Backbone bond lengths (Angstrom), bond angles and torsions (degrees), N, CA, C in turn:
res aa  C-N    CA-C-N  psi(-1)  N-CA   C-N-CA  omega(-1)  CA-C   N-CA-C  phi
1 M - - - 1.460 - - 1.524 109.99 -
2 K 1.339 115.36 146.82 1.454 119.33 -174.25 1.519 112.81 -68.05
3 N 1.342 118.12 -23.48 1.454 120.70 -178.60 1.520 113.62 -86.64
4 R 1.316 116.89 -4.70 1.458 120.34 -176.39 1.528 110.75 -67.18
5 P 1.342 118.19 122.55 1.468 119.56 178.45 1.521 110.14 -68.52
6 P 1.320 117.77 139.73 1.462 120.07 -179.46 1.523 110.96 -70.04
7 L 1.321 115.63 151.27 1.456 119.99 173.74 1.526 109.24 -73.06
8 P 1.333 117.50 155.50 1.462 119.72 178.06 1.530 111.21 -61.04
9 K 1.311 114.84 158.57 1.464 120.70 178.25 1.521 110.44 -59.79
10 H 1.327 115.68 138.36 1.467 120.39 -178.08 1.524 110.74 -60.09
11 L 1.320 116.20 139.08 1.458 121.91 -176.44 1.528 111.35 -87.97
12 S 1.327 115.95 147.81 1.458 120.17 171.26 1.523 108.16 -69.90
13 R 1.315 117.52 159.93 1.465 121.55 179.82 1.537 110.90 -58.47
14 H 1.343 116.04 -42.61 1.464 120.28 -178.52 1.533 110.92 -64.72
15 R 1.330 116.92 -46.09 1.460 120.98 -179.39 1.522 111.56 -63.22
16 Y 1.321 115.70 -42.31 1.471 119.95 179.21 1.521 110.68 -61.59
17 H 1.320 116.59 -47.87 1.466 120.18 -178.25 1.527 110.82 -61.89
18 M 1.324 116.69 -41.00 1.469 120.49 -179.95 1.530 110.78 -61.98
19 L 1.334 117.04 -46.64 1.463 121.37 179.85 1.526 111.31 -65.82
20 L 1.337 116.25 -38.36 1.462 120.45 -179.44 1.518 111.32 -64.03
21 V 1.313 117.02 -45.32 1.470 120.60 -179.69 1.525 110.74 -60.64
22 R 1.323 117.40 -42.05 1.464 120.17 178.34 1.521 111.25 -59.21
23 L 1.323 116.63 -42.65 1.461 120.81 -179.70 1.525 111.15 -70.86
24 Q 1.322 117.02 -35.40 1.462 119.79 178.64 1.520 111.46 -67.55
25 I 1.322 116.97 -30.86 1.474 120.33 173.99 1.530 109.51 -63.68
26 E 1.336 116.41 -40.39 1.467 120.15 176.79 1.537 110.89 -65.06
27 L 1.321 117.31 -36.57 1.459 120.55 177.96 1.527 111.30 -63.89
28 V 1.314 116.82 -36.63 1.466 120.62 177.15 1.532 109.89 -64.90
29 K 1.329 116.87 -41.56 1.470 120.39 175.08 1.529 110.60 -59.66
30 L 1.326 115.34 -44.66 1.458 120.52 179.33 1.515 110.58 -59.72
31 Q 1.322 117.06 -46.09 1.464 118.74 -178.10 1.518 111.94 -64.20
32 R 1.313 116.76 -38.12 1.464 119.56 177.45 1.522 110.39 -57.91
33 S 1.335 115.76 -42.09 1.456 120.82 179.14 1.528 111.19 -67.30
34 V 1.333 116.69 -41.04 1.471 121.11 179.56 1.526 110.33 -60.08
35 I 1.323 116.13 -42.07 1.470 120.71 -179.74 1.524 110.52 -67.67
36 E 1.336 116.69 -47.02 1.463 120.41 -177.08 1.520 112.14 -64.84
37 R 1.322 116.68 -35.38 1.469 120.84 -177.23 1.530 113.01 -91.88
38 G 1.329 116.43 -6.25 1.456 119.68 -178.41 1.517 112.88 67.51
39 Q 1.326 116.35 31.35 1.466 120.15 179.81 1.526 110.53 -75.41
40 R 1.318 115.21 161.44 1.467 121.87 177.29 1.519 107.96 -127.89
41 I 1.333 115.78 117.38 1.463 121.71 -175.10 1.525 108.95 -118.07
42 L 1.325 115.84 128.77 1.464 121.96 177.70 1.524 108.79 -123.77
43 V 1.323 116.60 122.65 1.462 122.74 179.92 1.522 108.52 -116.96
44 I 1.317 116.66 120.19 1.465 122.23 177.13 1.529 108.34 -99.89
45 V 1.330 116.14 127.85 1.462 121.48 178.50 1.533 107.99 -119.26
46 E 1.322 115.55 110.10 1.452 122.50 179.27 1.526 108.97 -116.43
47 G 1.322 116.31 172.04 1.462 119.32 177.70 1.515 111.46 156.45
48 R 1.295 115.26 172.04 1.468 120.80 178.14 1.527 110.32 -64.56
49 D 1.334 115.75 161.82 1.457 120.25 172.40 1.522 108.58 -57.92
50 S 1.329 116.13 134.81 1.469 125.34 178.69 1.525 112.98 70.95
51 A 1.334 118.28 17.52 1.468 120.38 -178.58 1.526 112.87 -76.87
52 G 1.335 117.78 -10.23 1.462 119.94 177.89 1.519 114.19 103.00
53 K 1.317 117.32 23.59 1.465 120.93 -179.40 1.523 111.19 -62.89
54 D 1.340 116.22 -45.79 1.468 120.14 -178.99 1.529 111.41 -59.54
55 G 1.324 116.07 -46.26 1.462 120.24 -178.13 1.518 112.37 -66.07
56 A 1.328 116.67 -39.84 1.463 119.87 179.06 1.519 110.99 -63.69
57 I 1.332 116.02 -43.84 1.466 119.94 179.60 1.530 110.68 -66.07
58 K 1.324 116.58 -42.69 1.466 119.74 179.38 1.524 111.28 -59.88
59 S 1.329 117.35 -40.30 1.464 120.12 -179.48 1.525 111.54 -65.81
60 I 1.336 117.11 -27.32 1.464 120.73 178.36 1.525 111.42 -77.73
61 V 1.315 117.74 -45.58 1.473 120.99 -170.80 1.519 113.59 -91.18
62 E 1.326 118.32 -6.84 1.468 122.30 -170.73 1.520 113.53 -49.36
63 H 1.329 117.62 -42.85 1.469 120.52 -175.82 1.528 112.90 -115.71
64 L 1.317 117.02 15.86 1.457 120.27 177.07 1.520 110.35 -88.79
65 S 1.312 115.95 160.62 1.459 121.28 -178.93 1.527 110.14 -67.01
66 P 1.338 118.69 120.51 1.470 119.84 178.84 1.524 112.54 -65.86
67 R 1.323 116.72 -19.60 1.463 120.06 178.55 1.520 111.48 -72.01
68 D 1.327 116.97 -28.48 1.465 121.47 -174.76 1.525 112.62 -116.05
69 T 1.329 116.36 8.30 1.463 121.96 179.75 1.517 108.79 -128.91
70 R 1.318 116.88 133.60 1.461 120.37 177.99 1.520 110.04 -132.49
71 V 1.335 115.47 138.80 1.461 121.69 172.61 1.523 106.88 -109.74
72 V 1.316 116.55 124.97 1.463 122.32 -177.58 1.521 108.92 -111.02
73 A 1.334 116.04 119.85 1.469 121.83 177.24 1.522 106.51 -134.26
74 L 1.313 116.57 87.77 1.458 121.51 -174.30 1.524 111.55 -74.32
75 G 1.344 115.30 143.38 1.450 121.25 175.08 1.523 110.66 -86.60
76 P 1.323 117.36 -168.46 1.467 120.18 178.11 1.524 110.66 -58.90
77 P 1.318 118.17 146.29 1.467 120.59 -179.83 1.516 112.26 -67.03
78 S 1.349 115.59 147.29 1.456 120.88 175.86 1.528 109.40 -73.56
79 N 1.323 116.31 173.32 1.467 120.45 177.86 1.526 110.63 -59.49
80 R 1.329 116.26 -40.42 1.462 120.01 179.46 1.519 110.89 -66.34
81 E 1.352 116.38 -42.53 1.463 120.38 -179.19 1.527 111.48 -65.06
82 Q 1.323 116.55 -32.35 1.460 119.77 178.39 1.525 111.59 -66.07
83 C 1.333 116.11 -22.36 1.464 121.01 -179.41 1.526 111.99 -99.97
84 S 1.334 117.17 6.91 1.459 121.87 -178.34 1.527 110.38 -105.90
85 W 1.318 115.62 171.08 1.462 121.34 172.53 1.520 108.22 -53.78
86 Y 1.323 117.30 133.56 1.463 120.32 -171.51 1.529 112.48 -54.30
87 F 1.325 118.07 -41.68 1.465 121.03 -175.85 1.525 113.23 -79.18
88 Q 1.313 117.09 -7.51 1.464 120.65 -169.18 1.518 113.65 -59.21
89 R 1.324 117.43 -43.72 1.465 119.05 -176.39 1.519 112.82 -72.69
90 H 1.332 117.01 -14.99 1.461 119.70 177.90 1.524 112.04 -85.92
91 V 1.325 116.51 -28.38 1.457 120.69 -172.22 1.529 111.78 -60.95
92 S 1.325 117.12 -38.92 1.465 119.65 -177.15 1.525 112.68 -66.49
93 H 1.332 117.13 -14.45 1.464 120.81 -178.64 1.537 112.88 -97.89
94 L 1.320 117.40 0.41 1.460 119.84 179.32 1.527 110.17 -65.25
95 P 1.326 117.68 151.50 1.464 120.04 -174.56 1.520 113.68 -69.73
96 A 1.333 114.90 142.41 1.460 122.11 169.82 1.524 107.83 -91.44
97 A 1.322 117.02 178.01 1.471 121.15 -178.57 1.521 110.63 -57.81
98 G 1.332 116.28 131.45 1.455 121.68 177.83 1.514 114.56 84.91
99 E 1.325 117.63 6.38 1.460 120.81 -176.70 1.528 113.11 -108.74
100 I 1.323 114.55 148.05 1.463 122.94 168.42 1.523 106.60 -114.47
101 V 1.325 117.37 122.35 1.462 122.15 -179.70 1.517 109.02 -119.98
102 L 1.318 116.38 133.94 1.460 121.94 177.13 1.515 109.16 -117.63
103 F 1.314 116.51 126.27 1.462 122.10 176.26 1.523 109.07 -95.63
104 N 1.338 116.12 117.13 1.463 122.11 173.61 1.528 106.29 -89.54
105 R 1.310 116.06 92.99 1.450 126.02 -161.74 1.531 107.09 70.37
106 S 1.305 116.22 161.89 1.455 119.55 -170.30 1.515 109.68 -156.92
107 W 1.337 114.93 -152.25 1.461 118.82 175.10 1.528 112.33 -63.00
108 Y 1.330 117.15 -14.11 1.463 119.92 179.76 1.528 112.87 -72.58
109 N 1.332 118.04 -3.92 1.465 119.87 171.19 1.524 111.07 -54.18
110 R 1.341 115.43 -32.92 1.467 119.29 -177.48 1.522 111.58 -64.33
111 A 1.313 117.56 -30.58 1.461 120.94 -178.94 1.527 112.35 -91.10
112 G 1.338 117.09 -7.79 1.462 120.68 -177.64 1.512 112.73 -120.06
113 V 1.342 116.22 -94.36 1.458 121.58 -175.17 1.528 112.15 -56.12
114 E 1.337 116.71 -47.68 1.467 119.15 -176.30 1.525 111.50 -62.68
115 R 1.320 115.91 -40.42 1.465 119.06 -178.70 1.523 111.28 -69.92
116 V 1.332 117.00 -47.42 1.462 121.08 -176.32 1.528 111.61 -66.08
117 M 1.342 116.47 -41.04 1.462 120.38 -175.67 1.523 113.09 -88.18
118 G 1.322 117.54 2.27 1.461 120.41 175.69 1.513 114.85 78.18
119 F 1.347 117.21 22.45 1.466 120.41 178.90 1.532 112.07 -82.98
120 C 1.319 116.76 -7.12 1.461 121.10 174.84 1.532 107.90 -145.23
121 T 1.311 115.85 167.14 1.465 120.30 -178.09 1.524 110.44 -89.40
122 K 1.320 115.66 166.01 1.460 120.31 175.12 1.527 110.72 -60.13
123 E 1.340 115.63 -37.72 1.456 120.37 179.91 1.522 111.51 -65.54
124 E 1.320 116.90 -38.42 1.472 120.37 178.42 1.525 110.60 -67.54
125 T 1.326 116.92 -38.65 1.464 120.11 176.92 1.519 110.42 -64.87
126 E 1.315 117.16 -43.66 1.463 120.97 179.37 1.523 110.85 -62.67
127 E 1.326 116.76 -42.07 1.467 120.58 177.26 1.528 110.54 -60.18
128 F 1.333 115.89 -41.20 1.462 120.61 178.56 1.531 111.13 -62.40
129 L 1.320 116.67 -49.75 1.461 120.82 -178.08 1.526 111.66 -62.36
130 E 1.312 117.08 -30.78 1.461 120.99 178.19 1.526 111.81 -73.09
131 T 1.325 116.91 -36.74 1.466 120.24 -170.52 1.527 114.90 -97.62
132 V 1.350 118.18 -22.77 1.467 118.84 -174.05 1.532 113.56 -62.96
133 P 1.347 121.30 -35.33 1.472 118.07 176.40 1.524 112.64 -60.57
134 A 1.335 117.41 -39.01 1.468 120.35 178.30 1.522 110.48 -69.05
135 F 1.338 117.00 -38.74 1.467 120.90 177.82 1.521 110.72 -60.93
136 E 1.328 116.72 -45.22 1.466 120.04 -179.70 1.522 111.52 -69.81
137 A 1.313 116.97 -32.55 1.466 119.65 175.73 1.519 110.28 -63.69
138 M 1.324 117.60 -38.92 1.463 121.65 176.72 1.527 110.88 -62.98
139 I 1.335 115.72 -42.17 1.464 120.59 179.07 1.523 110.10 -59.39
140 E 1.316 116.24 -45.85 1.463 119.81 -176.81 1.522 112.01 -71.67
141 R 1.331 116.68 -34.36 1.464 119.20 177.12 1.530 111.10 -67.00
142 S 1.323 116.32 -23.82 1.470 119.68 178.09 1.520 111.83 -75.61
143 G 1.346 117.20 -8.95 1.463 120.87 178.89 1.510 114.95 107.87
144 I 1.314 117.34 2.43 1.466 121.64 178.13 1.525 109.56 -85.11
145 T 1.320 116.48 132.48 1.466 121.58 173.69 1.520 108.55 -88.52
146 L 1.322 116.57 121.02 1.466 122.07 -175.55 1.520 110.45 -110.83
147 L 1.333 115.83 125.84 1.462 122.72 175.91 1.527 107.97 -120.67
148 K 1.338 117.21 130.34 1.471 121.66 -176.93 1.528 110.04 -120.60
149 Y 1.347 115.47 124.03 1.465 121.27 179.70 1.521 110.06 -122.05
150 Y 1.334 115.28 136.05 1.461 120.95 174.00 1.522 108.36 -119.01
151 L 1.354 116.32 117.93 1.459 122.06 179.65 1.524 109.36 -91.25
152 D 1.320 116.19 122.73 1.464 122.43 -175.17 1.522 109.82 -117.05
153 I 1.333 116.43 135.69 1.466 120.70 178.08 1.525 109.60 -131.72
154 S 1.322 115.70 165.50 1.459 121.52 179.35 1.528 110.10 -79.99
155 K 1.308 115.91 159.85 1.464 121.69 179.24 1.526 110.75 -61.93
156 Q 1.322 115.95 -40.35 1.467 120.39 -179.67 1.533 110.90 -64.72
157 E 1.346 116.79 -42.13 1.458 120.20 -179.20 1.523 110.97 -68.87
158 Q 1.320 117.41 -37.62 1.467 119.09 177.11 1.526 110.74 -61.98
159 K 1.325 116.54 -43.01 1.461 120.64 179.57 1.524 110.57 -60.40
160 R 1.335 116.21 -41.96 1.470 120.48 -179.70 1.524 111.15 -64.56
161 R 1.336 116.85 -43.63 1.462 120.65 -177.56 1.524 112.04 -69.01
162 L 1.312 117.43 -39.24 1.461 120.07 178.71 1.526 110.77 -65.17
163 A 1.330 116.93 -38.05 1.464 120.80 176.80 1.523 110.56 -65.71
164 D 1.326 116.37 -37.08 1.465 121.24 178.89 1.526 110.78 -64.62
165 R 1.323 116.49 -38.00 1.468 120.28 177.92 1.529 111.42 -62.01
166 Q 1.304 115.55 -37.50 1.463 119.47 -178.88 1.524 111.56 -68.79
167 R 1.333 116.58 -31.82 1.460 120.92 -177.80 1.531 112.94 -83.87
168 D 1.325 117.25 -32.63 1.461 121.99 -171.63 1.530 110.74 -89.73
169 P 1.339 118.05 114.82 1.475 119.73 -178.74 1.530 113.03 -64.47
170 L 1.334 117.85 -21.51 1.461 120.69 179.67 1.533 112.38 -81.56
171 K 1.328 116.31 -7.52 1.468 119.97 179.49 1.528 112.01 -113.25
172 Q 1.346 116.07 10.93 1.453 119.47 -176.65 1.522 112.37 -61.85
173 W 1.336 116.74 -31.07 1.462 120.25 -178.79 1.526 112.39 -64.02
174 K 1.335 116.95 -19.12 1.462 120.68 -179.56 1.524 112.81 -80.88
175 L 1.338 116.39 -16.65 1.454 119.40 -176.37 1.530 110.83 -75.50
176 S 1.318 116.14 141.08 1.460 121.64 177.64 1.527 108.42 -151.37
177 P 1.329 117.29 163.26 1.471 119.67 176.43 1.524 112.19 -58.87
178 I 1.343 116.44 -29.95 1.462 120.72 178.22 1.525 110.43 -65.60
179 D 1.353 115.84 -41.82 1.465 120.31 178.79 1.526 110.94 -58.37
180 A 1.339 115.82 -40.91 1.461 120.32 -176.30 1.526 111.73 -61.69
181 K 1.332 116.77 -24.59 1.458 120.74 -177.81 1.531 112.75 -102.11
182 A 1.337 117.31 -3.24 1.465 121.09 -174.36 1.520 111.84 -58.63
183 H 1.334 116.93 -44.57 1.462 120.32 -176.80 1.526 110.68 -70.45
184 K 1.323 115.65 -37.65 1.462 120.64 -179.95 1.522 111.33 -62.01
185 Y 1.331 116.81 -36.85 1.459 121.93 -176.41 1.534 112.43 -100.98
186 W 1.315 116.76 27.08 1.465 121.23 -176.96 1.534 112.13 -52.84
187 K 1.312 117.15 -50.42 1.466 120.98 -177.29 1.522 111.47 -63.74
188 A 1.329 116.83 -41.38 1.466 120.51 179.65 1.520 110.69 -64.06
189 Y 1.335 117.03 -39.50 1.473 120.58 177.38 1.529 110.28 -66.49
190 S 1.318 117.27 -38.48 1.469 120.41 178.29 1.523 110.49 -61.27
191 E 1.329 116.50 -45.67 1.463 120.79 -179.44 1.528 110.77 -64.77
192 A 1.336 116.94 -40.74 1.470 120.75 178.82 1.521 110.70 -65.86
193 R 1.328 116.43 -41.53 1.468 121.19 177.72 1.526 111.43 -60.53
194 D 1.325 116.19 -47.69 1.466 120.15 -177.59 1.525 111.64 -62.13
195 K 1.320 115.70 -40.92 1.466 119.64 178.96 1.518 110.60 -66.38
196 M 1.328 116.57 -41.93 1.462 121.49 179.07 1.527 111.33 -61.38
197 L 1.321 116.46 -48.40 1.457 120.32 -178.78 1.523 111.23 -62.42
198 D 1.319 116.23 -43.46 1.452 120.80 -177.41 1.527 111.97 -65.56
199 R 1.326 116.63 -37.60 1.462 120.49 -174.73 1.529 113.09 -87.33
200 T 1.308 118.42 -21.18 1.469 119.70 -172.75 1.525 113.63 -119.07
201 H 1.316 117.74 6.43 1.466 121.95 173.54 1.529 107.64 -87.02
202 T 1.319 116.78 109.91 1.456 121.11 -176.67 1.524 110.14 -123.52
203 V 1.311 115.83 167.96 1.464 120.87 179.85 1.521 110.44 -61.29
204 T 1.321 117.18 -42.40 1.465 120.92 -176.71 1.527 112.81 -85.61
205 S 1.335 117.53 -19.97 1.462 121.02 -178.07 1.528 109.91 -138.10
206 P 1.330 116.85 69.60 1.470 120.56 -174.41 1.528 112.78 -79.25
207 W 1.321 114.88 159.75 1.460 121.14 172.59 1.528 109.59 -94.01
208 T 1.327 115.62 138.04 1.452 121.89 170.97 1.519 107.52 -110.65
209 L 1.329 116.94 124.60 1.459 121.76 -178.15 1.523 110.78 -96.18
210 V 1.335 114.16 147.11 1.467 121.04 -178.19 1.520 109.12 -130.30
211 R 1.320 116.94 121.03 1.468 121.38 173.28 1.521 107.12 -79.44
212 A 1.336 116.14 110.08 1.459 120.32 -165.78 1.526 114.45 -111.90
213 D 1.329 118.10 19.90 1.467 118.97 176.39 1.525 111.50 -61.72
214 D 1.324 116.77 -31.97 1.468 121.56 173.71 1.526 106.85 -103.18
215 K 1.329 116.48 106.61 1.463 121.08 -174.03 1.527 112.78 -60.13
216 E 1.324 116.23 -41.50 1.456 119.54 -175.33 1.533 111.23 -65.15
217 H 1.320 116.51 -47.55 1.463 119.38 178.79 1.529 110.66 -64.65
218 A 1.324 117.65 -35.91 1.464 120.70 178.34 1.523 110.26 -61.95
219 R 1.320 117.06 -47.81 1.468 120.53 -178.46 1.525 111.52 -63.31
220 L 1.312 116.77 -47.30 1.461 120.07 -178.51 1.518 111.49 -61.27
221 N 1.309 116.17 -41.32 1.465 119.08 -174.96 1.519 112.78 -78.70
222 V 1.316 118.37 -27.83 1.463 119.64 171.55 1.522 109.76 -63.71
223 I 1.327 116.71 -45.18 1.469 120.15 179.29 1.521 110.20 -62.50
224 R 1.325 117.02 -44.97 1.464 119.53 178.36 1.524 111.05 -58.17
225 D 1.317 116.06 -41.44 1.460 119.75 -178.79 1.525 110.69 -64.31
226 V 1.323 116.98 -44.19 1.472 120.51 177.44 1.523 110.36 -58.27
227 L 1.321 116.28 -46.49 1.462 120.65 -177.19 1.525 112.22 -64.63
228 W 1.335 117.28 -37.30 1.460 120.36 -179.61 1.522 112.00 -74.53
229 R 1.312 117.72 -26.86 1.459 120.55 -179.34 1.527 113.04 -79.85
230 L 1.315 116.55 -19.76 1.461 121.00 -175.74 1.527 110.19 -115.54
231 N 1.308 116.00 138.59 1.466 121.06 178.85 1.526 110.21 -93.53
232 Y 1.319 115.37 138.46 1.468 120.45 177.10 1.530 108.40 -157.09
233 P 1.339 117.81 148.72 1.457 121.33 -179.95 1.525 111.73 -64.69
234 G 1.320 115.91 143.97 1.458 120.35 175.34 1.504 114.81 81.66
235 K 1.338 116.89 11.58 1.470 118.69 178.60 1.532 109.44 -57.15
236 H 1.316 117.37 130.19 1.463 121.51 -176.21 1.525 110.06 -60.16
237 R 1.309 116.01 128.39 1.465 119.89 -174.94 1.525 112.47 -67.89
238 R 1.332 117.55 -16.18 1.462 120.26 178.89 1.533 111.86 -108.74
239 L 1.338 115.38 21.26 1.463 119.33 176.39 1.530 110.19 -62.51
240 H 1.318 116.52 123.42 1.460 120.80 -178.26 1.520 110.87 -71.80
241 R 1.306 116.08 142.72 1.459 120.50 173.41 1.528 109.42 -74.20
242 P 1.333 117.11 154.74 1.474 118.69 177.44 1.518 111.62 -61.12
243 D 1.309 115.90 145.22 1.471 121.80 179.99 1.530 108.95 -71.37
244 P 1.333 118.98 120.21 1.469 120.83 -178.31 1.522 113.99 -66.72
245 A 1.336 117.67 -12.62 1.461 120.47 174.71 1.524 111.32 -80.07
246 V 1.352 116.21 -13.29 1.465 121.36 -178.17 1.524 111.32 -111.47
247 V 1.331 116.81 -45.59 1.464 122.29 -176.42 1.525 108.99 -123.82
248 F 1.330 116.31 130.71 1.467 119.19 -176.27 1.521 109.42 -160.51
249 S 1.316 116.09 157.50 1.455 121.58 179.68 1.522 109.81 -75.17
250 Y 1.323 116.36 143.04 1.460 120.85 -179.63 1.524 111.82 -70.14
251 N 1.310 115.43 138.96 1.466 122.66 163.57 1.528 106.62 -157.26
252 K 1.327 116.93 164.89 1.459 120.58 -174.14 1.529 112.57 -63.23
253 A 1.325 116.71 -24.20 1.459 119.85 179.58 1.527 112.04 -67.77
254 C 1.338 117.68 -14.91 1.463 120.53 178.44 1.523 111.30 -58.12
255 H 1.323 116.84 -33.66 1.463 120.58 178.58 1.528 110.77 -67.87
256 E 1.324 115.72 -43.89 1.463 120.24 -178.29 1.531 111.13 -64.26
257 R 1.307 115.80 -33.41 1.480 120.44 -179.56 1.519 112.84 -84.82
258 G 1.340 116.73 -4.30 1.450 119.83 179.58 1.509 113.86 75.88
259 L 1.334 117.32 20.23 1.453 120.74 -178.55 1.519 112.51 -82.05
260 I 1.332 116.95 -16.00 1.458 121.99 176.99 1.522 108.50 -115.82
261 E 1.336 115.97 131.49 1.450 119.59 -178.18 1.532 110.83 -70.24
262 A 1.301 116.52 130.12 1.473 121.31 -178.32 1.525 111.43 -75.14
């Protein structure tokens, strides 16, 4: 679309690494504060297949204390979990005092992969969309700070990344039967995403969208956004704000501006 703001100029490897290290130093300051204050931070990272969720999370946790940081990436539910309250298996992974927890995909699987691939019914998806705002409100009332990010990429970029996974022996672990169908079901995923964002973006638990065609800018700006949303002592006075062409709060006008891939 003609109104779509261009992404920033691609960074050199040296420039990217320099900026990343500076932000990771700020993340260490943040974690020190979280531990001292007994805060509980939960970061949800969602997005299309191959959107860069793994890389974004890795850039955040790389230099944080593994004792006080957890990355949760749940597999398919067990037979028992399938017969339990949908949110039940996620609750045990919520952060305790002094912890930062990142969900690499989350309960929002029900509104995306599960719905598109037929792993749940329309009624189960509707029940989820009705109840998740109240569930997240309960989480936040308990004292947990919840941040939700959705990484969005173009159809062309997804195709390129999926092909790269097939060629690169070091990325074979990322391949799955779901990935093989991601491009085929592009439109269905778009419709599921739009419905999810519209129904679960609330004042107390908003969605932050990330244009992730450029992985480096996506990672840097997600970190900047986290740092700006959370208060901690010693925050660098010249810390740059996230680029609004890369990271921005969801609203329906995002479609009109071409900020969300159709």
